[in-house]
All heavy atoms as a GROMACS GRO file, in nm:
protein
  415
    1MET      N    1  29.028  20.574   6.194
    1MET     CA    2  28.910  20.544   6.114
    1MET      C    3  28.950  20.519   5.969
    1MET      O    4  29.040  20.582   5.919
    1MET     CB    5  28.811  20.660   6.118
    1MET     CG    6  28.748  20.679   6.250
    1MET     SD    7  28.596  20.590   6.254
    1MET     CE    8  28.494  20.709   6.329
    2THR      N    9  28.880  20.430   5.906
    2THR     CA   10  28.904  20.405   5.764
    2THR      C   11  28.814  20.495   5.682
    2THR      O   12  28.730  20.567   5.736
    2THR     CB   13  28.876  20.257   5.731
    2THR    OG1   14  28.741  20.229   5.760
    2THR    CG2   15  28.966  20.166   5.809
    3ARG      N   16  28.826  20.487   5.550
    3ARG     CA   17  28.750  20.579   5.465
    3ARG      C   18  28.600  20.553   5.467
    3ARG      O   19  28.520  20.639   5.435
    3ARG     CB   20  28.804  20.576   5.324
    3ARG     CG   21  28.794  20.444   5.258
    3ARG     CD   22  28.864  20.445   5.126
    3ARG     NE   23  28.897  20.307   5.097
    3ARG     CZ   24  28.911  20.258   4.980
    3ARG    NH1   25  28.902  20.336   4.875
    3ARG    NH2   26  28.939  20.133   4.962
    4ASN      N   27  28.557  20.429   5.504
    4ASN     CA   28  28.412  20.404   5.510
    4ASN      C   29  28.355  20.432   5.648
    4ASN      O   30  28.238  20.406   5.673
    4ASN     CB   31  28.378  20.263   5.464
    4ASN     CG   32  28.441  20.157   5.550
    4ASN    OD1   33  28.505  20.187   5.650
    4ASN    ND2   34  28.425  20.032   5.511
    5GLY      N   35  28.437  20.481   5.741
    5GLY     CA   36  28.387  20.523   5.870
    5GLY      C   37  28.389  20.417   5.979
    5GLY      O   38  28.352  20.443   6.091
    6HIS      N   39  28.435  20.297   5.946
    6HIS     CA   40  28.441  20.190   6.046
    6HIS      C   41  28.584  20.176   6.099
    6HIS      O   42  28.680  20.179   6.023
    6HIS     CB   43  28.397  20.057   5.986
    6HIS     CG   44  28.254  20.055   5.945
    6HIS    ND1   45  28.152  20.053   6.036
    6HIS    CD2   46  28.196  20.055   5.822
    6HIS    CE1   47  28.037  20.052   5.971
    6HIS    NE2   48  28.061  20.054   5.840
    7ALA      N   49  28.595  20.159   6.227
    7ALA     CA   50  28.727  20.144   6.287
    7ALA      C   51  28.782  20.004   6.266
    7ALA      O   52  28.901  19.982   6.279
    7ALA     CB   53  28.720  20.176   6.436
    8CYS      N   54  28.698  19.907   6.232
    8CYS     CA   55  28.740  19.767   6.222
    8CYS      C   56  28.797  19.729   6.086
    8CYS      O   57  28.848  19.620   6.070
    8CYS     CB   58  28.622  19.674   6.251
    8CYS     SG   59  28.552  19.697   6.413
    9GLY      N   60  28.780  19.809   5.986
    9GLY     CA   61  28.837  19.775   5.858
    9GLY      C   62  28.739  19.773   5.744
    9GLY      O   63  28.777  19.776   5.630
   10GLY      N   64  28.612  19.761   5.771
   10GLY     CA   65  28.516  19.778   5.664
   10GLY      C   66  28.446  19.654   5.617
   10GLY      O   67  28.440  19.552   5.685
   11GLY      N   68  28.392  19.665   5.495
   11GLY     CA   69  28.303  19.563   5.443
   11GLY      C   70  28.370  19.440   5.385
   11GLY      O   71  28.307  19.338   5.369
   12ALA      N   72  28.499  19.447   5.350
   12ALA     CA   73  28.564  19.331   5.290
   12ALA      C   74  28.568  19.214   5.387
   12ALA      O   75  28.549  19.100   5.349
   12ALA     CB   76  28.706  19.368   5.247
   13ARG      N   77  28.591  19.241   5.511
   13ARG     CA   78  28.593  19.134   5.611
   13ARG      C   79  28.456  19.073   5.631
   13ARG      O   80  28.442  18.955   5.655
   13ARG     CB   81  28.646  19.185   5.744
   13ARG     CG   82  28.793  19.202   5.746
   13ARG     CD   83  28.841  19.197   5.889
   13ARG     NE   84  28.983  19.211   5.892
   13ARG     CZ   85  29.065  19.109   5.914
   13ARG    NH1   86  29.018  18.990   5.935
   13ARG    NH2   87  29.194  19.128   5.917
   14THR      N   88  28.353  19.155   5.623
   14THR     CA   89  28.217  19.105   5.642
   14THR      C   90  28.182  19.003   5.536
   14THR      O   91  28.128  18.897   5.566
   14THR     CB   92  28.116  19.222   5.638
   14THR    OG1   93  28.154  19.317   5.736
   14THR    CG2   94  27.977  19.172   5.666
   15GLY      N   95  28.217  19.029   5.410
   15GLY     CA   96  28.191  18.933   5.303
   15GLY      C   97  28.269  18.805   5.322
   15GLY      O   98  28.217  18.695   5.301
   16ARG      N   99  28.395  18.817   5.362
   16ARG     CA  100  28.478  18.698   5.385
   16ARG      C  101  28.426  18.617   5.502
   16ARG      O  102  28.419  18.495   5.496
   16ARG     CB  103  28.622  18.741   5.409
   16ARG     CG  104  28.719  18.626   5.397
   16ARG     CD  105  28.859  18.679   5.398
   16ARG     NE  106  28.923  18.627   5.517
   16ARG     CZ  107  29.032  18.675   5.570
   16ARG    NH1  108  29.090  18.779   5.516
   16ARG    NH2  109  29.084  18.622   5.676
   17THR      N  110  28.386  18.687   5.608
   17THR     CA  111  28.332  18.619   5.725
   17THR      C  112  28.203  18.547   5.690
   17THR      O  113  28.179  18.434   5.734
   17THR     CB  114  28.306  18.720   5.839
   17THR    OG1  115  28.428  18.788   5.867
   17THR    CG2  116  28.258  18.652   5.964
   18THR      N  117  28.120  18.610   5.608
   18THR     CA  118  27.995  18.547   5.566
   18THR      C  119  28.022  18.421   5.485
   18THR      O  120  27.957  18.318   5.505
   18THR     CB  121  27.912  18.647   5.482
   18THR    OG1  122  27.889  18.763   5.560
   18THR    CG2  123  27.780  18.587   5.441
   19LEU      N  124  28.120  18.428   5.396
   19LEU     CA  125  28.155  18.309   5.316
   19LEU      C  126  28.209  18.197   5.404
   19LEU      O  127  28.175  18.080   5.385
   19LEU     CB  128  28.259  18.345   5.210
   19LEU     CG  129  28.206  18.416   5.087
   19LEU    CD1  130  28.320  18.456   4.996
   19LEU    CD2  131  28.108  18.327   5.013
   20LEU      N  132  28.292  18.233   5.500
   20LEU     CA  133  28.347  18.131   5.591
   20LEU      C  134  28.236  18.068   5.676
   20LEU      O  135  28.235  17.947   5.698
   20LEU     CB  136  28.455  18.191   5.682
   20LEU     CG  137  28.587  18.225   5.613
   20LEU    CD1  138  28.678  18.299   5.710
   20LEU    CD2  139  28.654  18.100   5.561
   21THR      N  140  28.143  18.150   5.721
   21THR     CA  141  28.031  18.098   5.799
   21THR      C  142  27.945  18.005   5.715
   21THR      O  143  27.906  17.896   5.760
   21THR     CB  144  27.946  18.214   5.853
   21THR    OG1  145  28.029  18.299   5.933
   21THR    CG2  146  27.830  18.164   5.937
   22ALA      N  147  27.917  18.045   5.592
   22ALA     CA  148  27.837  17.960   5.502
   22ALA      C  149  27.909  17.830   5.472
   22ALA      O  150  27.847  17.722   5.470
   22ALA     CB  151  27.807  18.036   5.373
   23ALA      N  152  28.040  17.836   5.452
   23ALA     CA  153  28.117  17.714   5.426
   23ALA      C  154  28.117  17.621   5.547
   23ALA      O  155  28.106  17.499   5.533
   23ALA     CB  156  28.261  17.751   5.389
   24GLU      N  157  28.126  17.679   5.666
   24GLU     CA  158  28.124  17.598   5.787
   24GLU      C  159  27.988  17.530   5.807
   24GLU      O  160  27.982  17.411   5.841
   24GLU     CB  161  28.156  17.684   5.909
   24GLU     CG  162  28.170  17.602   6.036
   24GLU     CD  163  28.209  17.686   6.156
   24GLU    OE1  164  28.235  17.807   6.140
   24GLU    OE2  165  28.216  17.629   6.266
   25ILE      N  166  27.881  17.603   5.781
   25ILE     CA  167  27.747  17.545   5.794
   25ILE      C  168  27.729  17.433   5.692
   25ILE      O  169  27.677  17.326   5.724
   25ILE     CB  170  27.640  17.654   5.778
   25ILE    CG1  171  27.643  17.747   5.900
   25ILE    CG2  172  27.502  17.594   5.759
   25ILE    CD1  173  27.557  17.870   5.886
   26LEU      N  174  27.774  17.456   5.569
   26LEU     CA  175  27.765  17.354   5.465
   26LEU      C  176  27.846  17.230   5.502
   26LEU      O  177  27.801  17.116   5.482
   26LEU     CB  178  27.814  17.412   5.332
   26LEU     CG  179  27.797  17.324   5.210
   26LEU    CD1  180  27.649  17.296   5.184
   26LEU    CD2  181  27.860  17.390   5.089
   27ALA      N  182  27.964  17.251   5.560
   27ALA     CA  183  28.047  17.137   5.602
   27ALA      C  184  27.978  17.056   5.712
   27ALA      O  185  27.979  16.933   5.710
   27ALA     CB  186  28.183  17.188   5.651
   28TRP      N  187  27.915  17.125   5.808
   28TRP     CA  188  27.843  17.054   5.914
   28TRP      C  189  27.728  16.972   5.857
   28TRP      O  190  27.705  16.858   5.897
   28TRP     CB  191  27.789  17.153   6.018
   28TRP     CG  192  27.890  17.184   6.125
   28TRP    CD1  193  27.959  17.300   6.141
   28TRP    CD2  194  27.935  17.096   6.229
   28TRP    NE1  195  28.043  17.288   6.249
   28TRP    CE2  196  28.031  17.164   6.304
   28TRP    CE3  197  27.904  16.964   6.264
   28TRP    CZ2  198  28.095  17.107   6.414
   28TRP    CZ3  199  27.968  16.907   6.374
   28TRP    CH2  200  28.062  16.979   6.446
   29TRP      N  201  27.653  17.029   5.763
   29TRP     CA  202  27.542  16.955   5.703
   29TRP      C  203  27.592  16.834   5.625
   29TRP      O  204  27.529  16.728   5.625
   29TRP     CB  205  27.458  17.045   5.613
   29TRP     CG  206  27.357  17.121   5.692
   29TRP    CD1  207  27.359  17.253   5.723
   29TRP    CD2  208  27.239  17.068   5.754
   29TRP    NE1  209  27.249  17.286   5.800
   29TRP    CE2  210  27.174  17.175   5.820
   29TRP    CE3  211  27.182  16.941   5.760
   29TRP    CZ2  212  27.056  17.158   5.891
   29TRP    CZ3  213  27.064  16.925   5.830
   29TRP    CH2  214  27.002  17.031   5.895
   30ALA      N  215  27.708  16.848   5.560
   30ALA     CA  216  27.766  16.735   5.486
   30ALA      C  217  27.804  16.622   5.583
   30ALA      O  218  27.779  16.504   5.556
   30ALA     CB  219  27.888  16.780   5.406
   31VAL      N  220  27.862  16.660   5.696
   31VAL     CA  221  27.900  16.559   5.797
   31VAL      C  222  27.775  16.492   5.853
   31VAL      O  223  27.770  16.369   5.868
   31VAL     CB  224  27.984  16.624   5.910
   31VAL    CG1  225  27.999  16.530   6.027
   31VAL    CG2  226  28.119  16.666   5.856
   32LEU      N  227  27.673  16.570   5.884
   32LEU     CA  228  27.549  16.512   5.938
   32LEU      C  229  27.482  16.420   5.836
   32LEU      O  230  27.431  16.313   5.873
   32LEU     CB  231  27.453  16.624   5.980
   32LEU     CG  232  27.494  16.701   6.104
   32LEU    CD1  233  27.398  16.818   6.126
   32LEU    CD2  234  27.497  16.611   6.226
   33ALA      N  235  27.484  16.458   5.709
   33ALA     CA  236  27.426  16.372   5.605
   33ALA      C  237  27.503  16.241   5.593
   33ALA      O  238  27.444  16.134   5.578
   33ALA     CB  239  27.425  16.446   5.471
   34ALA      N  240  27.636  16.247   5.602
   34ALA     CA  241  27.718  16.126   5.595
   34ALA      C  242  27.689  16.035   5.714
   34ALA      O  243  27.676  15.913   5.698
   34ALA     CB  244  27.866  16.163   5.590
   35LEU      N  245  27.679  16.094   5.833
   35LEU     CA  246  27.647  16.013   5.951
   35LEU      C  247  27.509  15.949   5.938
   35LEU      O  248  27.490  15.833   5.975
   35LEU     CB  249  27.653  16.099   6.077
   35LEU     CG  250  27.791  16.132   6.129
   35LEU    CD1  251  27.781  16.232   6.243
   35LEU    CD2  252  27.864  16.007   6.174
   36TRP      N  253  27.414  16.023   5.885
   36TRP     CA  254  27.279  15.970   5.867
   36TRP      C  255  27.281  15.851   5.770
   36TRP      O  256  27.218  15.750   5.796
   36TRP     CB  257  27.188  16.081   5.815
   36TRP     CG  258  27.047  16.036   5.794
   36TRP    CD1  259  26.952  16.017   5.890
   36TRP    CD2  260  26.987  16.000   5.670
   36TRP    NE1  261  26.835  15.973   5.831
   36TRP    CE2  262  26.854  15.963   5.697
   36TRP    CE3  263  27.033  15.999   5.539
   36TRP    CZ2  264  26.767  15.923   5.596
   36TRP    CZ3  265  26.946  15.959   5.439
   36TRP    CH2  266  26.815  15.922   5.469
   37LEU      N  267  27.356  15.864   5.662
   37LEU     CA  268  27.366  15.753   5.566
   37LEU      C  269  27.429  15.630   5.630
   37LEU      O  270  27.385  15.517   5.605
   37LEU     CB  271  27.447  15.797   5.443
   37LEU     CG  272  27.375  15.891   5.349
   37LEU    CD1  273  27.470  15.940   5.241
   37LEU    CD2  274  27.255  15.822   5.286
   38VAL      N  275  27.530  15.650   5.711
   38VAL     CA  276  27.593  15.536   5.781
   38VAL      C  277  27.494  15.471   5.875
   38VAL      O  278  27.482  15.348   5.878
   38VAL     CB  279  27.719  15.582   5.857
   38VAL    CG1  280  27.769  15.474   5.951
   38VAL    CG2  281  27.828  15.622   5.759
   39LEU      N  282  27.421  15.551   5.952
   39LEU     CA  283  27.324  15.494   6.046
   39LEU      C  284  27.211  15.421   5.974
   39LEU      O  285  27.168  15.314   6.016
   39LEU     CB  286  27.268  15.604   6.135
   39LEU     CG  287  27.365  15.661   6.238
   39LEU    CD1  288  27.302  15.779   6.310
   39LEU    CD2  289  27.407  15.555   6.337
   40VAL      N  290  27.162  15.477   5.863
   40VAL     CA  291  27.054  15.413   5.789
   40VAL      C  292  27.101  15.281   5.729
   40VAL      O  293  27.031  15.180   5.736
   40VAL     CB  294  27.001  15.509   5.680
   40VAL    CG1  295  26.914  15.437   5.580
   40VAL    CG2  296  26.924  15.621   5.745
   41SER      N  297  27.220  15.279   5.672
   41SER     CA  298  27.270  15.155   5.613
   41SER      C  299  27.297  15.050   5.721
   41SER      O  300  27.274  14.931   5.700
   41SER     CB  301  27.396  15.181   5.529
   41SER     OG  302  27.499  15.231   5.610
   42THR      N  303  27.343  15.093   5.837
   42THR     CA  304  27.365  14.999   5.948
   42THR      C  305  27.233  14.942   5.996
   42THR      O  306  27.223  14.821   6.023
   42THR     CB  307  27.437  15.070   6.065
   42THR    OG1  308  27.559  15.124   6.016
   42THR    CG2  309  27.467  14.975   6.177
   43ALA      N  310  27.131  15.024   6.006
   43ALA     CA  311  27.001  14.976   6.051
   43ALA      C  312  26.944  14.875   5.953
   43ALA      O  313  26.884  14.775   5.993
   43ALA     CB  314  26.904  15.093   6.067
   44ASP      N  315  26.965  14.896   5.823
   44ASP     CA  316  26.917  14.802   5.722
   44ASP      C  317  26.988  14.667   5.736
   44ASP      O  318  26.924  14.562   5.731
   44ASP     CB  319  26.939  14.860   5.582
   44ASP     CG  320  26.867  14.781   5.476
   44ASP    OD1  321  26.756  14.731   5.504
   44ASP    OD2  322  26.922  14.769   5.364
   45VAL      N  323  27.117  14.670   5.757
   45VAL     CA  324  27.194  14.546   5.776
   45VAL      C  325  27.148  14.473   5.902
   45VAL      O  326  27.129  14.351   5.901
   45VAL     CB  327  27.345  14.576   5.782
   45VAL    CG1  328  27.425  14.454   5.825
   45VAL    CG2  329  27.394  14.626   5.647
   46LEU      N  330  27.127  14.547   6.009
   46LEU     CA  331  27.081  14.485   6.134
   46LEU      C  332  26.940  14.428   6.118
   46LEU      O  333  26.911  14.320   6.173
   46LEU     CB  334  27.083  14.588   6.248
   46LEU     CG  335  27.222  14.630   6.296
   46LEU    CD1  336  27.209  14.741   6.397
   46LEU    CD2  337  27.297  14.513   6.353
   47GLU      N  338  26.856  14.495   6.044
   47GLU     CA  339  26.720  14.445   6.021
   47GLU      C  340  26.724  14.314   5.942
   47GLU      O  341  26.653  14.218   5.974
   47GLU     CB  342  26.638  14.549   5.946
   47GLU     CG  343  26.494  14.508   5.925
   47GLU     CD  344  26.415  14.614   5.850
   47GLU    OE1  345  26.471  14.720   5.819
   47GLU    OE2  346  26.296  14.587   5.822
   48LEU      N  347  26.808  14.307   5.840
   48LEU     CA  348  26.822  14.184   5.762
   48LEU      C  349  26.877  14.070   5.848
   48LEU      O  350  26.831  13.956   5.838
   48LEU     CB  351  26.913  14.207   5.641
   48LEU     CG  352  26.855  14.292   5.529
   48LEU    CD1  353  26.963  14.319   5.424
   48LEU    CD2  354  26.736  14.222   5.468
   49ALA      N  355  26.973  14.100   5.934
   49ALA     CA  356  27.030  13.999   6.022
   49ALA      C  357  26.925  13.947   6.120
   49ALA      O  358  26.918  13.828   6.148
   49ALA     CB  359  27.150  14.056   6.097
   50ALA      N  360  26.843  14.038   6.171
   50ALA     CA  361  26.737  13.998   6.264
   50ALA      C  362  26.635  13.909   6.195
   50ALA      O  363  26.589  13.809   6.252
   50ALA     CB  364  26.671  14.121   6.324
   51CYS      N  365  26.597  13.943   6.073
   51CYS     CA  366  26.502  13.862   5.997
   51CYS      C  367  26.557  13.723   5.972
   51CYS      O  368  26.486  13.623   5.983
   51CYS     CB  369  26.466  13.928   5.865
   51CYS     SG  370  26.359  14.070   5.885
   52ARG      N  371  26.686  13.716   5.937
   52ARG     CA  372  26.748  13.585   5.911
   52ARG      C  373  26.755  13.502   6.040
   52ARG      O  374  26.739  13.381   6.037
   52ARG     CB  375  26.887  13.604   5.853
   52ARG     CG  376  26.883  13.649   5.710
   52ARG     CD  377  27.020  13.661   5.651
   52ARG     NE  378  27.010  13.708   5.513
   52ARG     CZ  379  27.106  13.765   5.447
   52ARG    NH1  380  27.225  13.782   5.504
   52ARG    NH2  381  27.089  13.804   5.323
   53ALA      N  382  26.780  13.568   6.152
   53ALA     CA  383  26.788  13.497   6.279
   53ALA      C  384  26.652  13.440   6.317
   53ALA      O  385  26.642  13.328   6.369
   53ALA     CB  386  26.840  13.590   6.389
   54VAL      N  387  26.546  13.514   6.290
   54VAL     CA  388  26.412  13.470   6.326
   54VAL      C  389  26.364  13.359   6.233
   54VAL      O  390  26.308  13.258   6.277
   54VAL     CB  391  26.313  13.589   6.325
   54VAL    CG1  392  26.169  13.542   6.337
   54VAL    CG2  393  26.348  13.686   6.438
   55THR      N  394  26.389  13.375   6.103
   55THR     CA  395  26.339  13.277   6.006
   55THR      C  396  26.432  13.157   5.992
   55THR      O  397  26.392  13.056   5.937
   55THR     CB  398  26.322  13.343   5.867
   55THR    OG1  399  26.446  13.393   5.823
   55THR    CG2  400  26.217  13.453   5.873
   56GLY      N  401  26.555  13.169   6.037
   56GLY     CA  402  26.648  13.058   6.029
   56GLY      C  403  26.719  13.046   5.896
   56GLY      O  404  26.777  12.944   5.866
   57ARG      N  405  26.712  13.145   5.812
   57ARG     CA  406  26.780  13.141   5.682
   57ARG      C  407  26.904  13.224   5.681
   57ARG      O  408  26.923  13.325   5.725
   57ARG     CB  409  26.688  13.194   5.572
   57ARG     CG  410  26.574  13.104   5.546
   57ARG     CD  411  26.507  13.148   5.420
   57ARG     NE  412  26.364  13.156   5.441
   57ARG     CZ  413  26.281  13.202   5.352
   57ARG    NH1  414  26.326  13.248   5.239
   57ARG    NH2  415  26.154  13.204   5.372
   0.00000   0.00000   0.00000
């Protein structure tokens, strides 16, 4: 047992694990936001291409 009564090592790991979890969640949201921006910009380009195809310009 450690001095705080936990066999696993205590509170320092909990804070580090929380930070790592928060960083991982933030990284996932950043990736999802980037994918969303790519899809939105692609849809805009495809919409313009479709309009040009229909109007002949």
